[in-house]
N, C-alpha and C positions, 0 to 999 in steps of 0.2 A: 929252913930258910932257903935252901937251895931250890926247892920245888916252886916256891913263889917267884924266885928270880927267873926261872926258866919260862914261866908263862908270861912274865913281863918282857923277857928278852925275845920271845917268839910270838908276836901279836898276830901273825898270819894264820896260825893254827886256830885261833878263836874265830877269825873271819871265815875260814873254811867250814867250820861247824854251823855257823849261822847263815851263810850265803848258799843258795842252792847252786847246784852244778849247772853247767851249760846245757847238758842233756835234759835236766829237769825243767829249765827255763824254756827250752825248745819244745818240749812235750806240752807244757802249759800254754805256750803260744799257739801250738797246733790245735789244741783242744778249743781254745778261745776262737781261733779262726774258723774251726769247724762249726762252732755254735753260731757265729756271725753268718757264715755261709748258709746254714740251715734256716736261720731267721730271715735272711734275704730271700731264699727260695720260697719260703712260706708267704712272705709279703708280696713277692712277684706273682705267685699263684692266686692270692687273694685279689690283687689288682686285676688280674686277668678275668677272674670270676665276676668281679664288679663290672668290668667293661662289657663282658658277655651279657650279664643281666640287663645292663643299660641298653644295649643294642636290641635285646629281646623286647624290652619295654617300649622302645621307640617303634619297633616293627609292629607291635600290637596296637600302639596308639595310632599309627598310620592305617592299619588294617581296619580298626573299629572306630575311627574318628567320626564317621557319619552315622553311627548306629542310632543315636538319638533322633537325628533328622529323618533317617529312613523309617524309624518306628512311627514318627508323627505322620509321615506321608502315607502310611498304610491306610489310615482312616479316609484319606482323600481318594485313594484308589478304590476302597470299598464303596464309597459313595458313587463313584463313576460306574462301577460294575452294577450296583443296585439300579441305577438309572437305565442302564442298557438291558437289564434283566426284566424290566416291566413289560408285560404282554402288550398292552395297548396304551402307550403313553400319549397324552395330549401335548400339543406344542407348549401350552402354558405350564403343564407339570414338568416337562423337560427343562423349560427355561428356568423355572424356580429351583429345580434340582441343581442345575448347572450354576446358578447364582449362589446357592448355599455351598456347593462344593468349592467354588472360587473363594468364598469367604473363609472356608476351612483352610484352603491353601494359603491365603493371605495371612491367616493366623499362624500357620506353621512358619512362613517366611519371617514374620515379625518375631516370633519366639527365638529364631536362630539368627537374628540380625541380618537378614537378607532383605535389602531395600531396593525398591524399584526406582529407576532414574527415568523420568518423563520430563525432559527439559523444554517442552513447548513454551515459546515466548521468552526463554532465558537467554543470557549471553552464552555464546559458544565457549565451551571449556574443552580444550584438546585432551585433557587428562581423563575426562569422563564421557566425551562424545566423539563420534567418528563422523566427519562430514562426508556425505556421499556426493553432494553437489552443492554448488553455490548458485542461488537464483535471485532474480530481481524481485524486490518486495518494497512495500511502503514502510516496513519496519526498519529500525536502525541497522547499520552494518554489523555483521557478526552476531546476529540474533538468530536463534533457532526458529525457523519458519514452520518446519514440519518434522514430526518424529516418525520415521519409517519402522523402527523397531526399538522398544524400550531397552534400556540398559539395566544392569543390576550391580549392586555393591554388597559385598560380604564383609561385615564389620568395618565399614567405610573404605574398603579396598575394592577397586573395580574388578569385577570378574567378567563382565561383558559391557562394553561401551554402548551407549545409545547411538543408533544409526540415524543421522539427522540431515536435513537440508538447511542451509544457512543463507541468510540474506547477504547479498554482496554490497560492497561499497558503491554508492551512486557515482563516485568519481572514477570508477574503473573503466 
């Protein structure tokens, strides 16, 4: 009976056997911290690799963005070179060759959503047209009277405004 009493009298001895020491707890915490640090370093490296790959992809996209357009233009260039290579071309042959080449070019433009802006007779739009001068005309004020140079849109975005002459207000 005495031995049973001593275990009941001294409960701290049981706790010491089941509770790890402070050194063991510290060692376990350090191991866990090292694991977390390693995982963090790996995640950071992976993030950096993803960022670098994305930058490379963007650079390649910029570098080769016009590859399809350029490939389509090659046939237009070939047609022009063939016309110039003819030994004794007649004016009619040259004209028909140039017309066919222009149709080819228009087809390439259409395929890549490059649209011509020829605003003759339309209302002046400062977002799509650049007024070179204002002239007296029998047309209503702010109407495009003459197109000096056609403009172009790429996917509905102005890449070159049309250079125009605009009718002035008769009251001016």
